[in-house]
C-alpha positions, 0 to 999 in steps of 0.5 A: 500500500505504501508504494501505491500511495507514494506512486500516487503522490508522484503522479499528482505532484505538488505545485512549485508554490506548495513545495517551496512554502512547506520547506522554507523555514523563513515563511509562515505556512498558512493552511485551513481547518477541516476537522470532523471528517469522521462524520462524512461517511462517504469517501466521495464526499471527502474527495470532493472536500479535498478537491475544493481545498486543492482548487484554492491552492491551500497547501495544508489542512488540519484534520481530526484523528480517531475519536467517537464515531470514527476509526484509525482506518478512516483517518488514514483514508482521509489523509491519503485522499488529501495526499493525492491532491498534494496537500499536507496534513496537521493531525489533531488527536483529541481526547477519546474513550480509548485513552480512559478506563474501560466503561469510563463515563464523560462528564457534562460540559458547557455544550456537550459531554467531555473527558476529564484529562486527569482521568486518563489511563496512561497505559491505555493512552500509550497503547492507543497512541502507539497503534495510531502512530504505527498505522500512520507510519505504515499506511501514509506516504512519507512527509504526508503528515507534518504535525501531530497536535496532542488534544484540543483546547485542553486549557478550558472547560469546553474540551476538558472536564477538569475545568468545572464552573463555580457553584453559581455557574460562572467560569473561573479564570486560573492565572499565574497567581493561582495557588496549586492547592486551591480546591477548584484547581486540584483536578486541573493541576492533576490533568496538566500533569497527566498531559505532560506524561502524555507528551513524553509518551507521544514523543517516544512513539513518534521517534519510534515510528517516524525516526526521521523526526519529520512529524512535529509534536505540537502541544494542544491548541490553547485558548488564548482569547478574552483578556481584552474584556477580562474574560467576561465571555468565558465567565458568563458562559460558565467556561473555566479557563487556565491561561496559557502562561500558567498551563505552560509554567506547570508543564515546564515544572516551574511553578514554585509549589510544584513537586514534579519539576520535569520539563514536559514541554521539552518533549514538544517541538512547537506550542499550539495556540488558538487565536480569535482576536478582537477587531483592532487596527493595531493587530500586531500590538494586540497579538503581542499583548494577549497572545505572545508576550505572556507565553514568551515571558515564561518559556525556559527556551524559545519554541516555535508557535503553531496557530492551529485555529484562528479566524474572524466570525462572519457575524461580526461583519453583518453590519460593517461591510460583510466579507470585504471588511472580514478580509481586511482583518484577515489580512491585518492578522497575517501581516502582523504574524509576518513581524512575529519571528517564532510563528511557523504554521497557521490553520484558518478556522475553517473551510466549509463546515461552520457556517459562521466561520467558513470561507467556502460556500456554494462551490466557491471561496467567499471573498474573505477566503481569497487571502489564500490565493493572494498568498499562494499566487 
């Protein structure tokens, strides 16, 4: 199968722009999110989505790994579909039941049932990740997968059941000033510890099955938004949040109250962030203030940043210029990132599956989505 896949890659080929962009460390690679393909059951439908993305000259897509209602085989099939189009893949592996004790029950979350990261069974996690990565290495072409992102938005309550609302239903914000023995932080702290061990396990598995180290391990895309309005959005919706600088401080073993001083962040190649900034004219200052400066201030060693989700919701522009204005702010974001030295990859949220964030509709790019064609002329 592997030889067949590689042959297909050679037949299809990548455009010169795509090949150069994904190999040039001097340039940011801009891709797009298209998660939840496990809900698309017909291979022909996946093929059509991949064709649509390829037609836009987008060189990279962020896809979900195996989870509920999906399988490893389906993930591999989806990756290979994009590979045939010359599109590289960033794989985001979310929390899934195979990582937890048999019979494990999820807990209620703000919008759907969620897993508690602190409840991960490390033996089952190791077995699952090894099977997944081994199958990826065996059944996808070399270089098809460029990154492996471990979990999604694990620093807030919408995807991590350790982060519960307060007794009165409000979201709680945990900062560098939060003591580790705060009762409401106990499960969260334990979960970050488990996450560090999961990074270590995943690093060893990737090194085993991808010995050329051409698949980068990326930390979960952390929620980094909300500081500009004192996190009122999260608080009012009952979604608790650990600020990224606090999450990374614990992951590095640098909190003064920590006993385990292991630097688990050292096992990752890049830091994952999610960016949904406010509509500010000075986008560079906004990104520095609320995204990059807090993180860079706590890092022992500089690391590349992969912004694995970013975007501007369409409804923000309903009464302010629509798609044309949305495109202006997308370009402001991209121009600002070009002035931030440690950003390597971004994936825009999202292509066609979310009607409020999509850039593809009725068989063509929306005006805001034409930024890809401007980048990859």
